[in-house]
N, C-alpha and C positions, 0 to 999 in steps of 0.2 A: 682236352678242352678245345683246342683249335679245330680239330676235326669235327666235333659236334657243332661248333659255331659255323663252320664252313658248310656243313650239310644243311643246317637250319637256314642259312642265307640262300643256298642253292634251291632248297624246296620253296622258299618264299618267292624267288625269282620265277620258278616254274609256275606257281599259282598265278602270279600276276600276268605272265606271258600267256598262260592258258585262258585267262579271263579276257585279255585283249584280243587274242585270236578268235575266241568264241563270239565276242561282241562284233568283230569285223565280219564274221560269217553268219551273223544274225541268229546264233544259237542261244537265244535269250533264256530259254527254259533250263538249259544246262547251268547257266550263270546264276540264276536267282534261286538260291537255296540257303537255308539257315546255317549250314556248315561254312559256306563261303563268307557269309555275313559275319559270323563269329570269328573266323580266322584272319580276315583281312583288316589291316590297320591303315594302309595307304588310302587317303581320302579320295584321290582321283580314281583309283580302282574300285573303291567302295561305291563311288558315285555311278560307275558303269553298272555295278550290281543293282543299284537302286533303279536306274533307268531300265534295266532288263526286267526287273520286277514289275515296273509299270507296263512295259510292252507285253508282258505275259499275264496281265491283270492280277498279279499276286500282291495286291495292295496291303494285305494283312501283314506282310513282312516289312513294310516301310518304317514302322516305328523303331524297329531294331537297327535300321540303317540310319535313320534321322538322328538318333541319340549319339551316334558315333561321329557324325559329321560336324565337328565343332572346333577343330584345331587350325584350320586354314580358311582363307577367304573363299576359295572355290568350294570347299566343303560346306561352309555355312550357306553359300548361295544355292548349292544343290539341295541342301537340307530344306531350304524355303520352298523350292520347287516341289520336292517330294511331299512336304507337309501340306502344301496347298492342295495337291491332288488327293491326299488322304482326308483332309478336312472336307473337301467337296464331296467325296464319297460318303462320309459319315452324315453330312447334311442332307444329301439326296436320299440316303437311306431313311433318315428321320422324316423327310418330306413325304416319301411314298408310304411309309408304314404308320406314321403318326400325324401326318398333315402339318408338319412344322412349317411356319411361315419363314420364307427365305429372304424377305425384303430387307432386313437389317444387316445381312451378311455381305460384306464386300471383300472379296478375295481376288488375287491376281488371276488373270486368264492364262491358261496353258494350251498346249497343242493336243492334249489328251481328250478322249471322248467324254470323260466325266465332266471336264471343264465346259465343253460345248453344251452338254445337256444341262448342267447347273445353271448357266447363264440364260439359256432359253426358258427354263422353268422359272427362274428368278424374274425374268422380264414378262412372264406369262405368255410366251410365244409358243403355245402348244394347244392341242385340242385333246379333249378327254373323250375316249371311245370305250365305254364300259369301264373296266378297271385299268385300262391302258392309257398312257399319255403318248400322243403322236406329235412328233417334232419334225419339221422340215429343216434340213441343214445341208447346204452346198449340193443340192440336187439329190440328196439321200432322204429317205424317211427313217426316222429313229423311233422305235417303240420302247417305252419304259414301263415296266410292270413288276409285280412281285409274285412269287410263288413260294409258299412256305416261308422260310426265313431268308430267302435269297432275293436280291434285287437284280433284275435283268435289264440289259440295254441291248436291243437288237438293231443292227444297221441293215437297211434294205436299199438296194439300187435296182431300179426297174422292177419293183415288186419281188425281187429275189433276195433272200437272206444272204448277206455277204460276211457278216461277223456277228457273233453273239458274245457278249460280256456278261459275267455274273459275279456278284459280290455278296459278302455277308458282312 
C-alpha cells in the first residue's frame, strides 16, 4: 500500500512539474488537453492549463476547467477570468451568426483578443466591409468573419496576416 501511494504521489509531482516546465517554455499546446484537465486537481496548476488553452485558442475546453476551479480563492478568480473569455466568445459568435445585440452585456475586460474584439463591436467601433467586420486596434487591423460554422478573427499588421484565430 505504501509503495502504491508513493508512486501515485511521485507521478502527480511529475505531472505538475511537467506542466510548470512546459508553461515556462511556452509549450501551451502540450499542456492544454483533456487528459491533463481530468487528471489535475491542484487549482494553481489547473489554472496554468486554462491559460494555456486560452493561448492556443482551445476555448472549447474551458468549461471543463472552470467547473473544477472552485475550492480556493485563486481558483475562483481564475475561473472568472476563463469564464469571461468563454462568454465573450459565445456572445461574439451569436453576434456574427445571429446578429445578437451586445449592448446589454457588461463583462470584465481581459488581455485576450476576444475581449478586445468584443468591446470594439459592443461600442460599434468597427466598419463593415461585405461580410467582414474591420476593427482598428493598437496599430493592427482585425478582421472578424464567419466561414461555415467557424468564427474567424484575423490580426493584420502592415497589411500582413500575423495571427489567425478560429472558434466554434
